C-alpha positions as CSV (number, residue, x, y, z in Angstrom):
1,M,-25.5,-2.6,-15.7
2,I,-26.4,1.1,-15.9
3,K,-28.8,2.2,-13.2
4,I,-29.0,5.9,-13.8
5,I,-27.4,8.6,-15.9
6,K,-27.3,12.3,-15.1
7,K,-26.0,15.3,-17.0
8,Q,-23.1,17.1,-15.4
9,G,-21.7,20.0,-17.4
10,K,-20.3,18.7,-20.7
11,N,-20.2,15.1,-19.4
12,L,-22.6,12.5,-18.2
13,V,-22.3,10.7,-14.8
14,V,-23.2,7.0,-15.1
15,T,-24.2,5.1,-12.0
16,N,-24.2,1.4,-12.2
17,D,-26.3,-1.2,-10.3
18,D,-23.5,-1.6,-7.7
19,D,-23.7,2.2,-7.1
20,S,-20.2,2.8,-8.6
21,S,-20.1,5.8,-10.8
22,H,-17.9,7.4,-13.4
23,S,-17.9,10.4,-15.7
24,V,-18.4,9.8,-19.4
25,P,-17.5,12.4,-22.1
26,K,-20.0,12.9,-24.9
27,D,-17.6,11.4,-27.5
28,E,-19.0,8.9,-30.0
29,N,-15.6,7.2,-30.1
30,N,-15.7,6.6,-26.3
31,R,-16.9,3.0,-25.5
32,H,-18.7,4.2,-22.4
33,Y,-20.6,6.8,-24.3
34,I,-21.5,4.1,-26.9
35,E,-22.9,2.1,-23.9
36,V,-24.9,5.2,-22.9
37,L,-26.4,5.6,-26.4
38,E,-27.4,1.9,-26.4
39,W,-29.0,2.3,-22.9
40,V,-31.0,5.3,-24.2
41,K,-32.0,3.4,-27.3
42,D,-33.3,0.7,-25.0
43,G,-35.5,3.2,-23.2
44,G,-33.2,4.7,-20.6
45,V,-33.6,8.4,-19.8
46,I,-30.8,10.8,-19.0
47,E,-31.7,12.9,-16.0
48,N,-30.9,16.6,-15.4
49,E,-27.8,17.7,-13.5
50,F,-27.2,16.6,-9.9
51,T,-28.5,18.7,-7.0
52,A,-26.0,20.2,-4.7
53,E,-26.8,17.5,-2.1
54,E,-26.2,14.7,-4.6
55,L,-22.9,16.3,-5.7
56,F,-21.9,16.5,-2.0
57,T,-22.7,12.8,-1.5
58,I,-20.7,11.8,-4.6
59,E,-17.7,13.8,-3.6
60,I,-17.8,12.4,0.0
61,E,-17.9,8.9,-1.4
62,K,-14.9,9.5,-3.7
63,Q,-12.9,11.1,-0.9
64,T,-13.9,8.3,1.5
65,S,-12.7,5.7,-0.9
66,S,-9.4,7.5,-1.2
67,V,-9.1,7.7,2.6
68,N,-10.0,4.1,3.1
69,N,-7.4,3.0,0.5
70,A,-4.7,5.1,2.3
71,I,-5.7,3.7,5.7
72,Q,-5.5,0.1,4.3
73,A,-2.1,0.9,2.8
74,E,-0.9,2.3,6.2
75,L,-2.1,-0.8,8.0
76,D,-0.5,-3.1,5.5
77,S,2.7,-1.2,5.6
78,K,3.0,-1.5,9.4
79,A,2.2,-5.2,9.3
80,Q,4.9,-5.6,6.6
81,T,7.5,-3.9,8.8
82,L,6.8,-6.7,11.3
83,R,7.2,-9.5,8.6
84,Y,3.5,-10.1,7.8
85,D,2.3,-10.1,4.2
86,N,-0.3,-7.5,5.1
87,I,-2.6,-6.6,8.0
88,N,-5.0,-9.4,7.1
89,A,-2.3,-12.0,7.6
90,I,-2.3,-11.5,11.3
91,G,-5.5,-13.5,11.5
92,K,-3.4,-16.7,11.2
93,Y,-1.8,-15.9,14.5
94,V,-4.7,-15.0,16.9
95,G,-6.9,-17.2,19.0
96,Y,-4.4,-19.8,20.0
97,E,-1.1,-20.0,21.7
98,N,1.9,-19.3,19.4
99,D,5.0,-17.0,19.4
100,F,3.3,-14.3,17.3
101,R,-0.1,-14.2,19.0
102,A,0.5,-11.1,21.3
103,E,2.0,-9.1,18.5
104,A,-0.8,-10.1,16.0
105,E,-3.5,-9.2,18.5
106,K,-1.9,-5.9,19.2
107,L,-1.8,-5.1,15.5
108,G,-5.4,-6.2,15.2
109,A,-6.5,-3.9,18.1
110,W,-4.6,-1.0,16.5
111,A,-6.2,-1.6,13.1
112,S,-9.6,-1.7,14.7
113,S,-8.9,1.6,16.5
114,C,-7.8,3.2,13.2
115,W,-11.0,2.1,11.4
116,K,-13.0,3.4,14.4
117,V,-11.4,6.9,14.1
118,A,-12.0,6.8,10.3
119,G,-15.7,6.0,10.9
120,V,-16.1,8.9,13.3
121,I,-14.5,11.3,10.8
122,E,-16.8,10.0,8.0
123,A,-19.9,10.4,10.2
124,D,-18.9,13.9,11.2
125,V,-18.3,14.9,7.6
126,K,-21.7,13.4,6.5
127,A,-23.4,15.2,9.4
128,G,-21.8,18.5,8.3
129,D,-19.9,18.8,11.6
130,R,-16.6,19.1,9.8
131,D,-15.1,19.5,6.3
132,M,-13.7,16.5,4.7
133,P,-10.0,16.4,5.7
134,T,-7.3,15.5,3.3
135,V,-5.9,11.9,3.2
136,D,-2.8,13.1,5.0
137,K,-4.8,14.8,7.8
138,V,-6.9,11.7,8.3
139,L,-3.7,9.6,8.6
140,A,-2.4,12.1,11.1
141,E,-5.5,11.6,13.2
142,L,-5.1,7.8,13.4
143,P,-3.7,6.2,16.6
144,V,0.0,5.5,16.5
145,F,1.1,1.8,16.8
146,V,3.5,1.4,19.6
């Protein structure tokens, strides 16, 4: 369900109840624009363009999502090199004695360290203490699995 719509240049930015957002061109053949028109018909009001702070927050959220996806792919890739389906599969081997426990726990500790670094980077960016690094730069800052 649509939560809010704001003008942005020649497009509209639609934010849904789950806080996901997407850009919609003002094109009457576009199904998303048709949904916008129906929403307005039902009493919704399109707000003016975003403030600089709102645009910053939206951009950070998009970049954070890209970074998180890349980190998850990196973790999954490392786990796959060790014959696990993905990083989540290590959970089957921790907490009890088995031949893979030490390796799985080591992978889990490494994954936790990676997410901790990512969280610090995100907090620093949101606080304005650093610019948002590229995905490659974030990956380069992650701990190395040895």
